[in-house]
C-alpha positions as CSV (number, residue, x, y, z in Angstrom):
1,M,14.8,-1.8,26.2
2,D,14.7,2.0,25.9
3,P,11.7,3.2,28.1
4,D,11.0,6.0,25.6
5,I,10.4,3.4,22.9
6,L,7.9,1.5,25.1
7,N,5.9,4.7,25.7
8,R,5.3,5.6,22.0
9,P,1.8,4.9,20.9
10,A,2.9,2.9,17.8
11,S,5.2,0.8,19.9
12,I,2.5,0.1,22.5
13,R,-0.1,-0.7,19.8
14,T,2.4,-3.1,18.1
15,Q,3.2,-4.8,21.4
16,M,-0.5,-5.1,22.5
17,T,-1.4,-6.5,19.1
18,Q,1.2,-9.2,19.4
19,V,0.0,-10.0,23.0
20,I,-3.6,-10.4,21.7
21,K,-2.5,-12.6,18.8
22,D,-0.3,-14.7,21.0
23,F,-3.1,-15.1,23.5
24,S,-5.6,-16.0,20.7
25,Q,-3.2,-18.7,19.4
26,Y,-2.8,-20.0,23.0
27,L,-6.6,-20.3,23.4
28,V,-6.9,-22.1,20.0
29,H,-4.1,-24.5,21.0
30,Q,-5.7,-25.2,24.4
31,K,-9.1,-26.0,22.7
32,K,-7.4,-28.3,20.2
33,I,-5.8,-30.4,23.0
34,G,-9.0,-30.6,24.9
35,N,-8.4,-28.1,27.7
36,T,-11.6,-26.2,28.1
37,F,-12.4,-23.3,30.4
38,S,-14.8,-20.4,30.3
39,S,-15.6,-19.7,26.7
40,L,-15.2,-16.4,25.1
41,S,-18.2,-14.5,23.7
42,K,-18.5,-14.2,19.9
43,E,-17.8,-10.4,20.3
44,S,-14.6,-11.1,22.2
45,Q,-13.5,-13.6,19.6
46,V,-14.1,-11.1,16.8
47,L,-12.3,-8.4,18.7
48,M,-9.3,-10.6,19.3
49,Q,-9.1,-11.7,15.7
50,N,-9.3,-8.2,14.4
51,W,-7.2,-6.5,17.0
52,G,-4.7,-4.0,15.4
53,I,-6.4,-4.2,12.0
54,K,-7.7,-0.8,10.9
55,K,-11.2,-0.3,9.7
56,S,-10.3,0.2,6.1
57,A,-13.3,2.1,4.7
58,R,-12.2,5.4,6.3
59,D,-8.6,4.8,5.4
60,F,-9.1,4.7,1.7
61,F,-8.6,8.0,-0.2
62,F,-8.7,8.5,-3.9
63,E,-9.1,11.1,-6.7
64,G,-9.1,11.2,-10.4
65,P,-11.3,10.3,-13.4
66,H,-13.0,7.0,-13.6
67,H,-11.8,6.5,-17.2
68,A,-8.1,6.9,-16.4
69,K,-5.6,4.7,-18.3
70,I,-3.1,5.0,-15.4
71,F,-4.0,4.0,-11.8
72,I,-1.5,5.0,-9.2
73,V,-1.3,3.4,-5.7
74,D,0.5,5.8,-3.4
75,S,2.1,5.0,-0.1
76,D,0.9,8.4,1.1
77,V,-2.5,10.2,1.2
78,H,-1.4,13.7,0.3
79,F,-1.7,13.4,-3.5
80,F,-0.1,16.2,-5.6
81,K,0.6,18.3,-2.5
82,G,3.9,19.7,-1.2
83,E,7.3,19.0,-2.7
84,E,6.5,15.3,-3.3
85,G,3.3,16.2,-5.2
86,E,5.2,18.8,-7.3
87,L,7.7,16.2,-8.2
88,L,5.0,13.6,-9.1
89,I,3.3,16.3,-11.3
90,K,6.7,16.9,-13.1
91,I,7.1,13.1,-13.6
92,L,3.6,12.9,-15.1
93,K,4.2,16.0,-17.3
94,A,7.4,14.4,-18.6
95,M,5.2,11.4,-19.5
96,N,2.8,13.7,-21.3
97,L,0.2,13.2,-18.6
98,S,-1.5,15.6,-16.2
99,S,-2.5,15.0,-12.6
100,D,-6.2,15.1,-13.6
101,S,-5.7,12.4,-16.2
102,V,-4.6,9.7,-13.7
103,F,-6.5,8.0,-10.9
104,I,-4.6,7.9,-7.6
105,C,-5.4,6.3,-4.3
106,N,-3.6,5.4,-1.1
107,A,-2.5,1.9,-0.1
108,G,-4.7,1.9,2.9
109,D,-7.2,-0.8,1.9
110,L,-6.4,-3.5,-0.7
111,E,-10.1,-4.5,-1.0
112,S,-11.2,-1.0,-1.9
113,I,-8.2,-0.6,-4.3
114,H,-9.2,-3.8,-6.2
115,D,-12.9,-2.7,-6.3
116,K,-11.8,0.6,-7.8
117,I,-9.6,-1.1,-10.3
118,K,-12.5,-3.2,-11.5
119,T,-14.6,-0.1,-11.9
120,I,-11.9,1.9,-13.7
121,S,-10.2,-0.9,-15.7
122,P,-6.9,1.0,-16.2
123,E,-4.3,-0.1,-18.7
124,I,-1.4,0.2,-16.2
125,I,-1.0,0.4,-12.4
126,I,1.9,2.3,-10.9
127,T,2.7,1.7,-7.2
128,L,4.7,4.5,-5.5
129,G,6.9,3.5,-2.6
130,A,7.6,0.5,-0.5
131,K,4.3,0.4,1.4
132,A,2.1,0.6,-1.7
133,S,4.3,-1.8,-3.8
134,Q,4.8,-4.4,-1.1
135,S,1.1,-4.5,0.0
136,F,-0.4,-4.4,-3.5
137,L,1.9,-7.0,-5.0
138,Q,2.1,-9.1,-1.8
139,I,5.9,-9.0,-2.0
140,D,7.9,-9.0,1.3
141,L,11.2,-7.8,-0.1
142,P,12.8,-4.3,-0.1
143,L,11.5,-2.3,-3.0
144,E,15.0,-2.0,-4.5
145,Q,14.9,-5.8,-5.2
146,F,11.6,-5.8,-7.2
147,R,11.0,-2.3,-8.6
148,G,11.4,-1.6,-12.3
149,K,9.8,-4.8,-13.5
150,F,6.2,-5.3,-14.7
151,Y,4.0,-7.6,-12.6
152,T,0.5,-8.7,-13.6
153,V,-2.5,-8.4,-11.3
154,N,-5.9,-9.5,-12.6
155,G,-4.5,-9.1,-16.2
156,I,-3.2,-5.5,-15.6
157,K,0.4,-4.7,-15.8
158,V,1.8,-3.2,-12.5
159,M,5.0,-1.1,-12.3
160,P,6.4,-0.7,-8.7
161,T,8.8,2.3,-8.3
162,F,10.2,4.6,-5.8
163,H,8.1,7.3,-4.1
164,P,8.7,11.0,-4.9
165,A,9.4,11.5,-1.2
166,L,12.5,9.2,-1.5
167,L,13.6,11.0,-4.7
168,L,13.7,14.3,-2.7
169,K,16.0,12.6,-0.2
170,K,18.0,10.6,-2.6
171,P,18.0,12.3,-6.0
172,E,20.3,9.5,-7.4
173,Y,17.2,7.3,-7.7
174,K,15.5,9.7,-10.2
175,R,17.1,8.0,-13.1
176,Q,15.7,4.6,-12.0
177,V,12.2,6.1,-11.7
178,W,12.5,7.7,-15.1
179,E,13.5,4.3,-16.6
180,D,10.5,2.7,-14.9
181,M,8.2,5.5,-16.4
182,K,9.7,5.0,-19.9
183,R,8.6,1.3,-19.6
184,V,5.1,2.4,-18.7
185,M,5.0,4.8,-21.6
186,E,6.1,2.0,-24.0
187,I,3.1,-0.1,-22.8
188,L,0.7,2.8,-23.2
189,E,1.9,3.4,-26.8
190,Q,1.2,-0.2,-27.9
């Protein structure tokens, strides 16, 4: 394996997480078959079970009115900033919406997202990008295979679509996103 890959923090964290999980499974298996040895403290057990899982409360960012009809789950945390943000604002404007009329959050913490959804009670949820769409909908497929169709989560329609960052790299996807947003507008008009 390339030594540079091994020295990257993300690669090291991924490998260490896997080692801890493997060791944890090994200990559980040994206990099941009756092999006992020095027990681990409760703190060590919790640490092993949660290794590599981010503390979500600080990873959850959001903005927007708490009466918004549209709730956006973004794969990013830089809402309405840079070229991606400008493009998202243009998409919303084409839908006769403004950036201050939608509630937007990042995909960092599903529990916090669901808590916000209960508070806001939006009519529609739009997930932007693979990370947000896959984690929110619990679908382990490429976004290309499930975007553009409505899904229902807790009685609310969810439209997964491509992220504006991808549209900047691959403008040929803009038509697909517009088709997705037209479906969203149809539901809002009902």
